[in-house]
C-alpha positions, 0 to 999 in steps of 0.5 A: 500500500505504501507504494501508492504514495510514490506511484498513485494512479490519481491524486485528489486535492481536498482544499484546492483554492483559486486564490493564489494567496492560499496554500491550496492554490500552491499545492494544486499548482505544484501538482499540475506543473510537476508533470505528474502523469496520473489523474489530478482531481480538485475538491472544494465545496465552491466547485468551479474550475482551477488551472483548466480543470474542474473542481468537484464539490465533494470527494464522492463526485471525483471520477476514477482513478483516485487512490491518494488524497492530499488534505489541506483544509482547516484542522477541525474539518480534516476528520470529515474529509478523511471519512469522505476519502474512506467512503470513496475507497481512497487508502492513502492520504497526506494530511498537510494541515497543521493544528494537531498534536503540536498545539496541545491536548485539543489538537492531540485529541483531533489527531487521535480521531483522524487516526481512528478514522484511518484505521477503520478504513484501512487507510495509511496517513502521512502527517499531519502538520507536514508539507507532503512528498515529491518524486522528481523522476515520476514526477510528482509534487504534492507540496505547496512550496514556491517553485521551482522544485528541486532538480532530479537527482539521486539523494533522498530526504526524509524529514520531521520538519517541513521548513527544513524540507523547503530550505533543502530544496532551494539550497540543493539547487544552489549547491548543484545536486538534485533530490530523488524523493522527499518526504515530510513526516510531520507529526507521524500520527500513523506512518513513522520514519521506520515505515518510509525507509524501505519504500524510499530506498527501493527507488532505483534512482536513489543512491543515498538516504538522508534523514532529519530526525527530531526523535525516533518513534520505535527504536528497535524497529528503526534499528532493524529497518535502518540496518537492512537499508544501510546494507544496501544504500548509505543512510546519513542522519542529522538528529537534533534535540541533543541538548535540553533547549533543543529537546524543548523546541522539538516537543513544541514543534511536532510533539516528539520526544527527543530521547537519550543522545547516548541511545541514539549514538548506539542505535545509529552505530548498530544500524550502520547509520552515519550520523552528521553533526550539521545540515551542511555536513549531511549533504556534504557526505551525501554528495560524496557517497552518491558520486564517488566509488568507495576507497579500499583503505584509509590512505589519502594523497593530497595534491595542491599548488600551495603549501598552507592548504596542504598542511591544513588538509594533512591535519584535518585528515589525521584528525578524522582517522585517515592517513597520508599515503606513503608514496612509492619511489616509482610515484615520486620519480614520475612526479620528479620528471613532471614538476619543477625542481622546487616542487615537494614530491612527498605527500602532500604533493605541492606542485607550486603556484605555477602548476598548469592544468596539464600538470594537475591532471598528470600528477593526479593520474600518477597518484591514482596509479600508486597502489598505496593511495586509496583516495585523493584530495585535490586542492585548488586555490585560484591559480595565478597563471591559469583559470580554475575552470581550465584546471577543472576541465583538465582533471575531470576526465581523470576523475571520471575514469578512476576507480578511487574516490577523488574530491576537490577543495576549491578555495575561494569564491568569485574566481572559482565559479567556472570550476564549480560549474564544471565539477558539479556538471561532472558529478565531482564533489567539491568543497570550499575548504580542505576540512570539508573535503577531508570529512567527505573522504572520511565518511567514504572510508567509514562507509566502506568499513561498514559495508564489510560488516554487512557482508560478514556472516552474523555469528550466534553463539550456541549457548545463547538462551534467547527465550530467557533474554526475550522474557527479560526484555518483555517484562522490562519497562519500555522506557528508562534503564534496565535494573542492574539485576535484569541487566546482569541476567540479560548478559548471562543469557548471552553467555557473558560473564559478569562479577557476582553481586547481591543487594545488601539491605543493612551494614551487616548484610553488606559485610556478610555478602562481601565476605562470601564474594571475596575481597576486594569488592566494590559497593554501589548504591541501588536506586531505581531513581539514579541511573549514574551512581558516580554522579552522586558519589554512590560507588566505593571501590577496593573494599578489603574487609567486612568492617570496611564493607559495613562502614561503606554501606552506611557511608553510601546511604548517608551520602546519597540521601544528602545529595539525592533526598528524593531518590528511593534507596533500596540498598 
């Protein structure tokens, strides 16, 4: 059913408007101007005509085919619009209207009513409080954003924020790359981020998935789904709401819960999702992942016409875990024959400011031929004797025939614009400074390592007690930390040994248990209200006698009671 959202036979727009100042007009205009090949139907109680097409007063009057609806009417009228769609046999709907959970309890109740109606008709929903979706290759545009839309490309974008979608569409056009599919999720009353990952990844024109996330609705399902997708195509995520102020903003925006950052880091690592720190970094990486082959190792050669940028690149590469490739004697001999005597033949290779387009191209070819070089960064400040455009034209054929990734750091602005246009047209990733280029090469290496893990067989120890593990997790609370005894039992079910431990509820018990376990021992406070015991001084180490154990018990109970008086202390 989800494929209907991306390949509908007919789209019905509820709330289409003849007033160019209304969002309902923008939605109708975009759908028609996108060149969507299916049937387009407009619905408004006033009837009439819009963009040369009839406007039907009700959904019931809309002719076939009609299998997806886009609803852009005031929030109080959305439930009856969904009812009408359900009775008409429409089973896929996008609720673009706002005024639901993000506004408070009344809006949340309205959203719940919409979901109940959708389930009664076996209908799936995107939204509410979203801008819709688009597919640049079908093509299909159900957004109400101002034209022009994004150019067709190979990067998909799934976002909790409609405003971020709008900015990315415009920014992508200016950065010279296109989008394949875009989905604005909004409040996710029904379909969540995990539901859309695979349908978007199944698009053969999508090479990279990018995600703007304010939270994750079902962590375990997201990890399972994202892992399946990431083993086929790169997934890059920007997770916001990392700090308290951001988490409050997230809650007021879509009503989402941001969750623990440590949990998100662990979930992304397990799923093979590449976590970006900024929006710019996410799309820097996406271009490299979409346009470059993956490297066979961490060794990078740097080719430049100036020493300073080369040193900057070397620092950035090493900080990101990459290495400057050791150049072979054969490589240095070939460079020596090509470049002036004063040129530096060690990595970074500094050809000097007089380097010609031909020297750039031939030096790049020599570096790519070195077996110890896994990828190359070309640094190009405006050359004093030639144009940056001429250099770009010279190196593009070398890059396009290479089996190793090459990224270009084009340093400057006005004097490099011709080179920018040439490289973007050739699908060669270019960045303004070496640090961004280094980051792109690092993510290519990280992706290569991650793919190797995908291809490795999953090993399951024979002594795993899966039933016991499932039972422990099923009985655990869905939110928060596992109690220590449950965590220890869970590790034991997987055959992982843990130190022996018991809960002491008095100084006498602490001394007795310590003696049974064997010295030295550690004492740790037991409280369901304190996740990090060390933060409240709730741990004592190197206890070496029963007397120390008894005294340590009293010390911990008194100390933690002072520092966390509201916490329940169980031992």
